[in-house]
mmCIF entry with sequence, helices, sheets and N, C-alpha, C, O atoms, coordinates in Angstrom:
data_MODEL
# 
_entry.id   MODEL 
# 
_entity.id                         1 
_entity.type                       polymer 
_entity.pdbx_number_of_molecules   1 
# 
_entity_poly.entity_id                      1 
_entity_poly.type                           'polypeptide(L)' 
_entity_poly.nstd_linkage                   no 
_entity_poly.nstd_monomer                   no 
_entity_poly.pdbx_seq_one_letter_code       MLEFFRDLWAFLKVRKKIWLLPIVVVLVLLGGIVVFSQQSVLGTFIYTLF 
_entity_poly.pdbx_seq_one_letter_code_can   MLEFFRDLWAFLKVRKKIWLLPIVVVLVLLGGIVVFSQQSVLGTFIYTLF 
_entity_poly.pdbx_strand_id                 A 
# 
loop_
_entity_poly_seq.entity_id 
_entity_poly_seq.num 
_entity_poly_seq.mon_id 
_entity_poly_seq.hetero 
1 1  MET n 
1 2  LEU n 
1 3  GLU n 
1 4  PHE n 
1 5  PHE n 
1 6  ARG n 
1 7  ASP n 
1 8  LEU n 
1 9  TRP n 
1 10 ALA n 
1 11 PHE n 
1 12 LEU n 
1 13 LYS n 
1 14 VAL n 
1 15 ARG n 
1 16 LYS n 
1 17 LYS n 
1 18 ILE n 
1 19 TRP n 
1 20 LEU n 
1 21 LEU n 
1 22 PRO n 
1 23 ILE n 
1 24 VAL n 
1 25 VAL n 
1 26 VAL n 
1 27 LEU n 
1 28 VAL n 
1 29 LEU n 
1 30 LEU n 
1 31 GLY n 
1 32 GLY n 
1 33 ILE n 
1 34 VAL n 
1 35 VAL n 
1 36 PHE n 
1 37 SER n 
1 38 GLN n 
1 39 GLN n 
1 40 SER n 
1 41 VAL n 
1 42 LEU n 
1 43 GLY n 
1 44 THR n 
1 45 PHE n 
1 46 ILE n 
1 47 TYR n 
1 48 THR n 
1 49 LEU n 
1 50 PHE n 
# 
_struct_asym.id          A 
_struct_asym.entity_id   1 
# 
loop_
_struct_conf.conf_type_id 
_struct_conf.id 
_struct_conf.pdbx_PDB_helix_id 
_struct_conf.beg_label_comp_id 
_struct_conf.beg_label_asym_id 
_struct_conf.beg_label_seq_id 
_struct_conf.pdbx_beg_PDB_ins_code 
_struct_conf.end_label_comp_id 
_struct_conf.end_label_asym_id 
_struct_conf.end_label_seq_id 
_struct_conf.pdbx_end_PDB_ins_code 
_struct_conf.beg_auth_comp_id 
_struct_conf.beg_auth_asym_id 
_struct_conf.beg_auth_seq_id 
_struct_conf.end_auth_comp_id 
_struct_conf.end_auth_asym_id 
_struct_conf.end_auth_seq_id 
_struct_conf.pdbx_PDB_helix_class 
_struct_conf.details 
_struct_conf.pdbx_PDB_helix_length 
HELX_P HELX_P1 AA1 LEU A 2  ? VAL A 14 ? LEU A 2  VAL A 14 1 ? 13 
HELX_P HELX_P2 AA2 ILE A 18 ? LEU A 20 ? ILE A 18 LEU A 20 5 ? 3  
HELX_P HELX_P3 AA3 LEU A 21 ? SER A 37 ? LEU A 21 SER A 37 1 ? 17 
HELX_P HELX_P4 AA4 LEU A 42 ? LEU A 49 ? LEU A 42 LEU A 49 1 ? 8  
# 
_struct_conf_type.id          HELX_P 
_struct_conf_type.criteria    ? 
_struct_conf_type.reference   ? 
# 
loop_
_atom_site.group_PDB 
_atom_site.id 
_atom_site.type_symbol 
_atom_site.label_atom_id 
_atom_site.label_alt_id 
_atom_site.label_comp_id 
_atom_site.label_asym_id 
_atom_site.label_entity_id 
_atom_site.label_seq_id 
_atom_site.pdbx_PDB_ins_code 
_atom_site.Cartn_x 
_atom_site.Cartn_y 
_atom_site.Cartn_z 
_atom_site.occupancy 
_atom_site.B_iso_or_equiv 
_atom_site.pdbx_formal_charge 
_atom_site.auth_seq_id 
_atom_site.auth_comp_id 
_atom_site.auth_asym_id 
_atom_site.auth_atom_id 
_atom_site.pdbx_PDB_model_num 
ATOM 1   N N  . MET A 1 1  ? -33.433 52.722 -18.483 1.00 0.00 ? 1  MET A N  1 
ATOM 2   C CA . MET A 1 1  ? -32.006 52.527 -18.668 1.00 0.00 ? 1  MET A CA 1 
ATOM 3   C C  . MET A 1 1  ? -31.541 53.152 -19.988 1.00 0.00 ? 1  MET A C  1 
ATOM 4   O O  . MET A 1 1  ? -30.461 53.737 -20.063 1.00 0.00 ? 1  MET A O  1 
ATOM 5   N N  . LEU A 1 2  ? -32.363 53.021 -21.010 1.00 0.00 ? 2  LEU A N  1 
ATOM 6   C CA . LEU A 1 2  ? -32.008 53.580 -22.312 1.00 0.00 ? 2  LEU A CA 1 
ATOM 7   C C  . LEU A 1 2  ? -31.946 55.106 -22.233 1.00 0.00 ? 2  LEU A C  1 
ATOM 8   O O  . LEU A 1 2  ? -31.120 55.730 -22.898 1.00 0.00 ? 2  LEU A O  1 
ATOM 9   N N  . GLU A 1 3  ? -32.809 55.697 -21.431 1.00 0.00 ? 3  GLU A N  1 
ATOM 10  C CA . GLU A 1 3  ? -32.810 57.149 -21.282 1.00 0.00 ? 3  GLU A CA 1 
ATOM 11  C C  . GLU A 1 3  ? -31.496 57.633 -20.655 1.00 0.00 ? 3  GLU A C  1 
ATOM 12  O O  . GLU A 1 3  ? -30.982 58.690 -21.018 1.00 0.00 ? 3  GLU A O  1 
ATOM 13  N N  . PHE A 1 4  ? -30.963 56.857 -19.719 1.00 0.00 ? 4  PHE A N  1 
ATOM 14  C CA . PHE A 1 4  ? -29.684 57.214 -19.102 1.00 0.00 ? 4  PHE A CA 1 
ATOM 15  C C  . PHE A 1 4  ? -28.576 57.289 -20.147 1.00 0.00 ? 4  PHE A C  1 
ATOM 16  O O  . PHE A 1 4  ? -27.783 58.230 -20.151 1.00 0.00 ? 4  PHE A O  1 
ATOM 17  N N  . PHE A 1 5  ? -28.524 56.294 -21.034 1.00 0.00 ? 5  PHE A N  1 
ATOM 18  C CA . PHE A 1 5  ? -27.485 56.282 -22.059 1.00 0.00 ? 5  PHE A CA 1 
ATOM 19  C C  . PHE A 1 5  ? -27.677 57.420 -23.062 1.00 0.00 ? 5  PHE A C  1 
ATOM 20  O O  . PHE A 1 5  ? -26.699 57.979 -23.558 1.00 0.00 ? 5  PHE A O  1 
ATOM 21  N N  . ARG A 1 6  ? -28.924 57.764 -23.361 1.00 0.00 ? 6  ARG A N  1 
ATOM 22  C CA . ARG A 1 6  ? -29.181 58.911 -24.235 1.00 0.00 ? 6  ARG A CA 1 
ATOM 23  C C  . ARG A 1 6  ? -28.703 60.202 -23.592 1.00 0.00 ? 6  ARG A C  1 
ATOM 24  O O  . ARG A 1 6  ? -28.074 61.034 -24.246 1.00 0.00 ? 6  ARG A O  1 
ATOM 25  N N  . ASP A 1 7  ? -29.002 60.367 -22.311 1.00 0.00 ? 7  ASP A N  1 
ATOM 26  C CA . ASP A 1 7  ? -28.552 61.560 -21.597 1.00 0.00 ? 7  ASP A CA 1 
ATOM 27  C C  . ASP A 1 7  ? -27.031 61.616 -21.513 1.00 0.00 ? 7  ASP A C  1 
ATOM 28  O O  . ASP A 1 7  ? -26.433 62.679 -21.676 1.00 0.00 ? 7  ASP A O  1 
ATOM 29  N N  . LEU A 1 8  ? -26.416 60.477 -21.260 1.00 0.00 ? 8  LEU A N  1 
ATOM 30  C CA . LEU A 1 8  ? -24.955 60.427 -21.204 1.00 0.00 ? 8  LEU A CA 1 
ATOM 31  C C  . LEU A 1 8  ? -24.348 60.801 -22.545 1.00 0.00 ? 8  LEU A C  1 
ATOM 32  O O  . LEU A 1 8  ? -23.391 61.572 -22.602 1.00 0.00 ? 8  LEU A O  1 
ATOM 33  N N  . TRP A 1 9  ? -24.902 60.256 -23.630 1.00 0.00 ? 9  TRP A N  1 
ATOM 34  C CA . TRP A 1 9  ? -24.391 60.566 -24.960 1.00 0.00 ? 9  TRP A CA 1 
ATOM 35  C C  . TRP A 1 9  ? -24.584 62.049 -25.279 1.00 0.00 ? 9  TRP A C  1 
ATOM 36  O O  . TRP A 1 9  ? -23.690 62.683 -25.840 1.00 0.00 ? 9  TRP A O  1 
ATOM 37  N N  . ALA A 1 10 ? -25.742 62.603 -24.927 1.00 0.00 ? 10 ALA A N  1 
ATOM 38  C CA . ALA A 1 10 ? -25.991 64.026 -25.172 1.00 0.00 ? 10 ALA A CA 1 
ATOM 39  C C  . ALA A 1 10 ? -25.010 64.889 -24.376 1.00 0.00 ? 10 ALA A C  1 
ATOM 40  O O  . ALA A 1 10 ? -24.491 65.879 -24.890 1.00 0.00 ? 10 ALA A O  1 
ATOM 41  N N  . PHE A 1 11 ? -24.763 64.515 -23.137 1.00 0.00 ? 11 PHE A N  1 
ATOM 42  C CA . PHE A 1 11 ? -23.806 65.259 -22.309 1.00 0.00 ? 11 PHE A CA 1 
ATOM 43  C C  . PHE A 1 11 ? -22.413 65.223 -22.931 1.00 0.00 ? 11 PHE A C  1 
ATOM 44  O O  . PHE A 1 11 ? -21.754 66.255 -23.050 1.00 0.00 ? 11 PHE A O  1 
ATOM 45  N N  . LEU A 1 12 ? -21.970 64.037 -23.326 1.00 0.00 ? 12 LEU A N  1 
ATOM 46  C CA . LEU A 1 12 ? -20.629 63.907 -23.896 1.00 0.00 ? 12 LEU A CA 1 
ATOM 47  C C  . LEU A 1 12 ? -20.507 64.681 -25.209 1.00 0.00 ? 12 LEU A C  1 
ATOM 48  O O  . LEU A 1 12 ? -19.465 65.271 -25.496 1.00 0.00 ? 12 LEU A O  1 
ATOM 49  N N  . LYS A 1 13 ? -21.578 64.672 -26.002 1.00 0.00 ? 13 LYS A N  1 
ATOM 50  C CA . LYS A 1 13 ? -21.544 65.350 -27.286 1.00 0.00 ? 13 LYS A CA 1 
ATOM 51  C C  . LYS A 1 13 ? -21.559 66.869 -27.126 1.00 0.00 ? 13 LYS A C  1 
ATOM 52  O O  . LYS A 1 13 ? -20.801 67.574 -27.793 1.00 0.00 ? 13 LYS A O  1 
ATOM 53  N N  . VAL A 1 14 ? -22.415 67.368 -26.248 1.00 0.00 ? 14 VAL A N  1 
ATOM 54  C CA . VAL A 1 14 ? -22.530 68.813 -26.059 1.00 0.00 ? 14 VAL A CA 1 
ATOM 55  C C  . VAL A 1 14 ? -21.277 69.387 -25.416 1.00 0.00 ? 14 VAL A C  1 
ATOM 56  O O  . VAL A 1 14 ? -20.811 70.456 -25.813 1.00 0.00 ? 14 VAL A O  1 
ATOM 57  N N  . ARG A 1 15 ? -20.733 68.696 -24.440 1.00 0.00 ? 15 ARG A N  1 
ATOM 58  C CA . ARG A 1 15 ? -19.552 69.197 -23.724 1.00 0.00 ? 15 ARG A CA 1 
ATOM 59  C C  . ARG A 1 15 ? -18.241 68.845 -24.423 1.00 0.00 ? 15 ARG A C  1 
ATOM 60  O O  . ARG A 1 15 ? -17.161 69.158 -23.922 1.00 0.00 ? 15 ARG A O  1 
ATOM 61  N N  . LYS A 1 16 ? -18.343 68.189 -25.588 1.00 0.00 ? 16 LYS A N  1 
ATOM 62  C CA . LYS A 1 16 ? -17.165 67.783 -26.367 1.00 0.00 ? 16 LYS A CA 1 
ATOM 63  C C  . LYS A 1 16 ? -16.228 66.894 -25.548 1.00 0.00 ? 16 LYS A C  1 
ATOM 64  O O  . LYS A 1 16 ? -15.013 67.088 -25.534 1.00 0.00 ? 16 LYS A O  1 
ATOM 65  N N  . LYS A 1 17 ? -16.822 65.923 -24.872 1.00 0.00 ? 17 LYS A N  1 
ATOM 66  C CA . LYS A 1 17 ? -16.061 64.982 -24.051 1.00 0.00 ? 17 LYS A CA 1 
ATOM 67  C C  . LYS A 1 17 ? -16.178 63.560 -24.606 1.00 0.00 ? 17 LYS A C  1 
ATOM 68  O O  . LYS A 1 17 ? -16.230 62.591 -23.849 1.00 0.00 ? 17 LYS A O  1 
ATOM 69  N N  . ILE A 1 18 ? -16.216 63.450 -25.924 1.00 0.00 ? 18 ILE A N  1 
ATOM 70  C CA . ILE A 1 18 ? -16.350 62.140 -26.558 1.00 0.00 ? 18 ILE A CA 1 
ATOM 71  C C  . ILE A 1 18 ? -15.190 61.222 -26.178 1.00 0.00 ? 18 ILE A C  1 
ATOM 72  O O  . ILE A 1 18 ? -15.341 60.001 -26.172 1.00 0.00 ? 18 ILE A O  1 
ATOM 73  N N  . TRP A 1 19 ? -14.041 61.802 -25.863 1.00 0.00 ? 19 TRP A N  1 
ATOM 74  C CA . TRP A 1 19 ? -12.877 60.993 -25.495 1.00 0.00 ? 19 TRP A CA 1 
ATOM 75  C C  . TRP A 1 19 ? -13.112 60.217 -24.205 1.00 0.00 ? 19 TRP A C  1 
ATOM 76  O O  . TRP A 1 19 ? -12.373 59.276 -23.917 1.00 0.00 ? 19 TRP A O  1 
ATOM 77  N N  . LEU A 1 20 ? -14.126 60.588 -23.419 1.00 0.00 ? 20 LEU A N  1 
ATOM 78  C CA . LEU A 1 20 ? -14.437 59.855 -22.196 1.00 0.00 ? 20 LEU A CA 1 
ATOM 79  C C  . LEU A 1 20 ? -15.199 58.549 -22.456 1.00 0.00 ? 20 LEU A C  1 
ATOM 80  O O  . LEU A 1 20 ? -15.257 57.679 -21.587 1.00 0.00 ? 20 LEU A O  1 
ATOM 81  N N  . LEU A 1 21 ? -15.772 58.419 -23.634 1.00 0.00 ? 21 LEU A N  1 
ATOM 82  C CA . LEU A 1 21 ? -16.592 57.248 -23.949 1.00 0.00 ? 21 LEU A CA 1 
ATOM 83  C C  . LEU A 1 21 ? -15.830 55.927 -23.804 1.00 0.00 ? 21 LEU A C  1 
ATOM 84  O O  . LEU A 1 21 ? -16.384 55.005 -23.206 1.00 0.00 ? 21 LEU A O  1 
ATOM 85  N N  . PRO A 1 22 ? -14.606 55.768 -24.305 1.00 0.00 ? 22 PRO A N  1 
ATOM 86  C CA . PRO A 1 22 ? -13.895 54.489 -24.101 1.00 0.00 ? 22 PRO A CA 1 
ATOM 87  C C  . PRO A 1 22 ? -13.642 54.190 -22.624 1.00 0.00 ? 22 PRO A C  1 
ATOM 88  O O  . PRO A 1 22 ? -13.687 53.031 -22.211 1.00 0.00 ? 22 PRO A O  1 
ATOM 89  N N  . ILE A 1 23 ? -13.378 55.218 -21.831 1.00 0.00 ? 23 ILE A N  1 
ATOM 90  C CA . ILE A 1 23 ? -13.153 55.014 -20.406 1.00 0.00 ? 23 ILE A CA 1 
ATOM 91  C C  . ILE A 1 23 ? -14.424 54.501 -19.736 1.00 0.00 ? 23 ILE A C  1 
ATOM 92  O O  . ILE A 1 23 ? -14.370 53.587 -18.914 1.00 0.00 ? 23 ILE A O  1 
ATOM 93  N N  . VAL A 1 24 ? -15.557 55.085 -20.083 1.00 0.00 ? 24 VAL A N  1 
ATOM 94  C CA . VAL A 1 24 ? -16.838 54.662 -19.510 1.00 0.00 ? 24 VAL A CA 1 
ATOM 95  C C  . VAL A 1 24 ? -17.149 53.222 -19.910 1.00 0.00 ? 24 VAL A C  1 
ATOM 96  O O  . VAL A 1 24 ? -17.613 52.433 -19.087 1.00 0.00 ? 24 VAL A O  1 
ATOM 97  N N  . VAL A 1 25 ? -16.897 52.884 -21.161 1.00 0.00 ? 25 VAL A N  1 
ATOM 98  C CA . VAL A 1 25 ? -17.172 51.519 -21.639 1.00 0.00 ? 25 VAL A CA 1 
ATOM 99  C C  . VAL A 1 25 ? -16.308 50.503 -20.906 1.00 0.00 ? 25 VAL A C  1 
ATOM 100 O O  . VAL A 1 25 ? -16.801 49.451 -20.499 1.00 0.00 ? 25 VAL A O  1 
ATOM 101 N N  . VAL A 1 26 ? -15.031 50.804 -20.733 1.00 0.00 ? 26 VAL A N  1 
ATOM 102 C CA . VAL A 1 26 ? -14.134 49.881 -20.034 1.00 0.00 ? 26 VAL A CA 1 
ATOM 103 C C  . VAL A 1 26 ? -14.558 49.718 -18.577 1.00 0.00 ? 26 VAL A C  1 
ATOM 104 O O  . VAL A 1 26 ? -14.539 48.604 -18.054 1.00 0.00 ? 26 VAL A O  1 
ATOM 105 N N  . LEU A 1 27 ? -14.938 50.797 -17.920 1.00 0.00 ? 27 LEU A N  1 
ATOM 106 C CA . LEU A 1 27 ? -15.382 50.705 -16.532 1.00 0.00 ? 27 LEU A CA 1 
ATOM 107 C C  . LEU A 1 27 ? -16.654 49.870 -16.399 1.00 0.00 ? 27 LEU A C  1 
ATOM 108 O O  . LEU A 1 27 ? -16.789 49.089 -15.457 1.00 0.00 ? 27 LEU A O  1 
ATOM 109 N N  . VAL A 1 28 ? -17.580 50.031 -17.333 1.00 0.00 ? 28 VAL A N  1 
ATOM 110 C CA . VAL A 1 28 ? -18.811 49.230 -17.302 1.00 0.00 ? 28 VAL A CA 1 
ATOM 111 C C  . VAL A 1 28 ? -18.497 47.751 -17.528 1.00 0.00 ? 28 VAL A C  1 
ATOM 112 O O  . VAL A 1 28 ? -19.068 46.887 -16.863 1.00 0.00 ? 28 VAL A O  1 
ATOM 113 N N  . LEU A 1 29 ? -17.600 47.460 -18.455 1.00 0.00 ? 29 LEU A N  1 
ATOM 114 C CA . LEU A 1 29 ? -17.228 46.063 -18.705 1.00 0.00 ? 29 LEU A CA 1 
ATOM 115 C C  . LEU A 1 29 ? -16.529 45.442 -17.495 1.00 0.00 ? 29 LEU A C  1 
ATOM 116 O O  . LEU A 1 29 ? -16.822 44.302 -17.133 1.00 0.00 ? 29 LEU A O  1 
ATOM 117 N N  . LEU A 1 30 ? -15.621 46.169 -16.873 1.00 0.00 ? 30 LEU A N  1 
ATOM 118 C CA . LEU A 1 30 ? -14.951 45.649 -15.683 1.00 0.00 ? 30 LEU A CA 1 
ATOM 119 C C  . LEU A 1 30 ? -15.945 45.437 -14.540 1.00 0.00 ? 30 LEU A C  1 
ATOM 120 O O  . LEU A 1 30 ? -15.856 44.448 -13.813 1.00 0.00 ? 30 LEU A O  1 
ATOM 121 N N  . GLY A 1 31 ? -16.876 46.351 -14.387 1.00 0.00 ? 31 GLY A N  1 
ATOM 122 C CA . GLY A 1 31 ? -17.912 46.178 -13.372 1.00 0.00 ? 31 GLY A CA 1 
ATOM 123 C C  . GLY A 1 31 ? -18.759 44.948 -13.643 1.00 0.00 ? 31 GLY A C  1 
ATOM 124 O O  . GLY A 1 31 ? -19.111 44.213 -12.721 1.00 0.00 ? 31 GLY A O  1 
ATOM 125 N N  . GLY A 1 32 ? -19.086 44.725 -14.910 1.00 0.00 ? 32 GLY A N  1 
ATOM 126 C CA . GLY A 1 32 ? -19.854 43.533 -15.266 1.00 0.00 ? 32 GLY A CA 1 
ATOM 127 C C  . GLY A 1 32 ? -19.087 42.253 -14.995 1.00 0.00 ? 32 GLY A C  1 
ATOM 128 O O  . GLY A 1 32 ? -19.666 41.261 -14.552 1.00 0.00 ? 32 GLY A O  1 
ATOM 129 N N  . ILE A 1 33 ? -17.795 42.267 -15.256 1.00 0.00 ? 33 ILE A N  1 
ATOM 130 C CA . ILE A 1 33 ? -16.971 41.086 -14.974 1.00 0.00 ? 33 ILE A CA 1 
ATOM 131 C C  . ILE A 1 33 ? -16.936 40.810 -13.481 1.00 0.00 ? 33 ILE A C  1 
ATOM 132 O O  . ILE A 1 33 ? -17.036 39.658 -13.060 1.00 0.00 ? 33 ILE A O  1 
ATOM 133 N N  . VAL A 1 34 ? -16.796 41.853 -12.679 1.00 0.00 ? 34 VAL A N  1 
ATOM 134 C CA . VAL A 1 34 ? -16.756 41.666 -11.229 1.00 0.00 ? 34 VAL A CA 1 
ATOM 135 C C  . VAL A 1 34 ? -18.071 41.094 -10.723 1.00 0.00 ? 34 VAL A C  1 
ATOM 136 O O  . VAL A 1 34 ? -18.071 40.163 -9.918  1.00 0.00 ? 34 VAL A O  1 
ATOM 137 N N  . VAL A 1 35 ? -19.180 41.635 -11.181 1.00 0.00 ? 35 VAL A N  1 
ATOM 138 C CA . VAL A 1 35 ? -20.489 41.141 -10.736 1.00 0.00 ? 35 VAL A CA 1 
ATOM 139 C C  . VAL A 1 35 ? -20.712 39.715 -11.202 1.00 0.00 ? 35 VAL A C  1 
ATOM 140 O O  . VAL A 1 35 ? -21.212 38.884 -10.443 1.00 0.00 ? 35 VAL A O  1 
ATOM 141 N N  . PHE A 1 36 ? -20.346 39.422 -12.449 1.00 0.00 ? 36 PHE A N  1 
ATOM 142 C CA . PHE A 1 36 ? -20.563 38.093 -13.000 1.00 0.00 ? 36 PHE A CA 1 
ATOM 143 C C  . PHE A 1 36 ? -19.685 37.040 -12.325 1.00 0.00 ? 36 PHE A C  1 
ATOM 144 O O  . PHE A 1 36 ? -20.108 35.897 -12.154 1.00 0.00 ? 36 PHE A O  1 
ATOM 145 N N  . SER A 1 37 ? -18.477 37.417 -11.947 1.00 0.00 ? 37 SER A N  1 
ATOM 146 C CA . SER A 1 37 ? -17.530 36.433 -11.423 1.00 0.00 ? 37 SER A CA 1 
ATOM 147 C C  . SER A 1 37 ? -17.670 36.182 -9.923  1.00 0.00 ? 37 SER A C  1 
ATOM 148 O O  . SER A 1 37 ? -16.972 35.319 -9.389  1.00 0.00 ? 37 SER A O  1 
ATOM 149 N N  . GLN A 1 38 ? -18.524 36.886 -9.244  1.00 0.00 ? 38 GLN A N  1 
ATOM 150 C CA . GLN A 1 38 ? -18.644 36.703 -7.805  1.00 0.00 ? 38 GLN A CA 1 
ATOM 151 C C  . GLN A 1 38 ? -19.164 35.314 -7.441  1.00 0.00 ? 38 GLN A C  1 
ATOM 152 O O  . GLN A 1 38 ? -18.729 34.746 -6.440  1.00 0.00 ? 38 GLN A O  1 
ATOM 153 N N  . GLN A 1 39 ? -20.062 34.768 -8.208  1.00 0.00 ? 39 GLN A N  1 
ATOM 154 C CA . GLN A 1 39 ? -20.669 33.483 -7.884  1.00 0.00 ? 39 GLN A CA 1 
ATOM 155 C C  . GLN A 1 39 ? -20.421 32.438 -8.970  1.00 0.00 ? 39 GLN A C  1 
ATOM 156 O O  . GLN A 1 39 ? -21.280 31.595 -9.231  1.00 0.00 ? 39 GLN A O  1 
ATOM 157 N N  . SER A 1 40 ? -19.275 32.493 -9.589  1.00 0.00 ? 40 SER A N  1 
ATOM 158 C CA . SER A 1 40 ? -19.031 31.529 -10.662 1.00 0.00 ? 40 SER A CA 1 
ATOM 159 C C  . SER A 1 40 ? -17.615 30.960 -10.581 1.00 0.00 ? 40 SER A C  1 
ATOM 160 O O  . SER A 1 40 ? -16.824 31.321 -9.709  1.00 0.00 ? 40 SER A O  1 
ATOM 161 N N  . VAL A 1 41 ? -17.334 30.086 -11.493 1.00 0.00 ? 41 VAL A N  1 
ATOM 162 C CA . VAL A 1 41 ? -16.030 29.449 -11.560 1.00 0.00 ? 41 VAL A CA 1 
ATOM 163 C C  . VAL A 1 41 ? -14.972 30.440 -12.053 1.00 0.00 ? 41 VAL A C  1 
ATOM 164 O O  . VAL A 1 41 ? -13.778 30.219 -11.854 1.00 0.00 ? 41 VAL A O  1 
ATOM 165 N N  . LEU A 1 42 ? -15.398 31.516 -12.686 1.00 0.00 ? 42 LEU A N  1 
ATOM 166 C CA . LEU A 1 42 ? -14.450 32.496 -13.209 1.00 0.00 ? 42 LEU A CA 1 
ATOM 167 C C  . LEU A 1 42 ? -13.713 33.248 -12.109 1.00 0.00 ? 42 LEU A C  1 
ATOM 168 O O  . LEU A 1 42 ? -12.720 33.916 -12.396 1.00 0.00 ? 42 LEU A O  1 
ATOM 169 N N  . GLY A 1 43 ? -14.157 33.163 -10.879 1.00 0.00 ? 43 GLY A N  1 
ATOM 170 C CA . GLY A 1 43 ? -13.526 33.870 -9.772  1.00 0.00 ? 43 GLY A CA 1 
ATOM 171 C C  . GLY A 1 43 ? -12.050 33.561 -9.642  1.00 0.00 ? 43 GLY A C  1 
ATOM 172 O O  . GLY A 1 43 ? -11.246 34.474 -9.456  1.00 0.00 ? 43 GLY A O  1 
ATOM 173 N N  . THR A 1 44 ? -11.673 32.287 -9.737  1.00 0.00 ? 44 THR A N  1 
ATOM 174 C CA . THR A 1 44 ? -10.267 31.937 -9.618  1.00 0.00 ? 44 THR A CA 1 
ATOM 175 C C  . THR A 1 44 ? -9.459  32.440 -10.789 1.00 0.00 ? 44 THR A C  1 
ATOM 176 O O  . THR A 1 44 ? -8.294  32.802 -10.625 1.00 0.00 ? 44 THR A O  1 
ATOM 177 N N  . PHE A 1 45 ? -10.057 32.471 -11.975 1.00 0.00 ? 45 PHE A N  1 
ATOM 178 C CA . PHE A 1 45 ? -9.368  32.998 -13.150 1.00 0.00 ? 45 PHE A CA 1 
ATOM 179 C C  . PHE A 1 45 ? -9.147  34.498 -13.016 1.00 0.00 ? 45 PHE A C  1 
ATOM 180 O O  . PHE A 1 45 ? -8.082  35.000 -13.378 1.00 0.00 ? 45 PHE A O  1 
ATOM 181 N N  . ILE A 1 46 ? -10.137 35.219 -12.502 1.00 0.00 ? 46 ILE A N  1 
ATOM 182 C CA . ILE A 1 46 ? -10.020 36.663 -12.318 1.00 0.00 ? 46 ILE A CA 1 
ATOM 183 C C  . ILE A 1 46 ? -8.902  36.977 -11.325 1.00 0.00 ? 46 ILE A C  1 
ATOM 184 O O  . ILE A 1 46 ? -8.153  37.933 -11.529 1.00 0.00 ? 46 ILE A O  1 
ATOM 185 N N  . TYR A 1 47 ? -8.778  36.202 -10.270 1.00 0.00 ? 47 TYR A N  1 
ATOM 186 C CA . TYR A 1 47 ? -7.745  36.451 -9.272  1.00 0.00 ? 47 TYR A CA 1 
ATOM 187 C C  . TYR A 1 47 ? -6.348  36.311 -9.878  1.00 0.00 ? 47 TYR A C  1 
ATOM 188 O O  . TYR A 1 47 ? -5.427  37.023 -9.477  1.00 0.00 ? 47 TYR A O  1 
ATOM 189 N N  . THR A 1 48 ? -6.186  35.410 -10.829 1.00 0.00 ? 48 THR A N  1 
ATOM 190 C CA . THR A 1 48 ? -4.863  35.243 -11.434 1.00 0.00 ? 48 THR A CA 1 
ATOM 191 C C  . THR A 1 48 ? -4.523  36.421 -12.357 1.00 0.00 ? 48 THR A C  1 
ATOM 192 O O  . THR A 1 48 ? -3.347  36.718 -12.569 1.00 0.00 ? 48 THR A O  1 
ATOM 193 N N  . LEU A 1 49 ? -5.534  37.088 -12.902 1.00 0.00 ? 49 LEU A N  1 
ATOM 194 C CA . LEU A 1 49 ? -5.278  38.233 -13.769 1.00 0.00 ? 49 LEU A CA 1 
ATOM 195 C C  . LEU A 1 49 ? -4.824  39.454 -12.985 1.00 0.00 ? 49 LEU A C  1 
ATOM 196 O O  . LEU A 1 49 ? -3.990  40.228 -13.454 1.00 0.00 ? 49 LEU A O  1 
ATOM 197 N N  . PHE A 1 50 ? -5.378  39.623 -11.785 1.00 0.00 ? 50 PHE A N  1 
ATOM 198 C CA . PHE A 1 50 ? -5.063  40.807 -11.017 1.00 0.00 ? 50 PHE A CA 1 
ATOM 199 C C  . PHE A 1 50 ? -4.212  40.441 -9.839  1.00 0.00 ? 50 PHE A C  1 
ATOM 200 O O  . PHE A 1 50 ? -3.834  41.312 -9.056  1.00 0.00 ? 50 PHE A O  1 
# 
């Protein structure tokens, strides 16, 4: 998993696409929230946000 992030960082740095990093971070966080909230009490709270 760490190798993936190293490759991603190298790609963003070489191609001068550092501006994509915040977008990737937000997408990963939203994905984590969706996975975490599927089987928890947070599901009802998430529905009220969206």
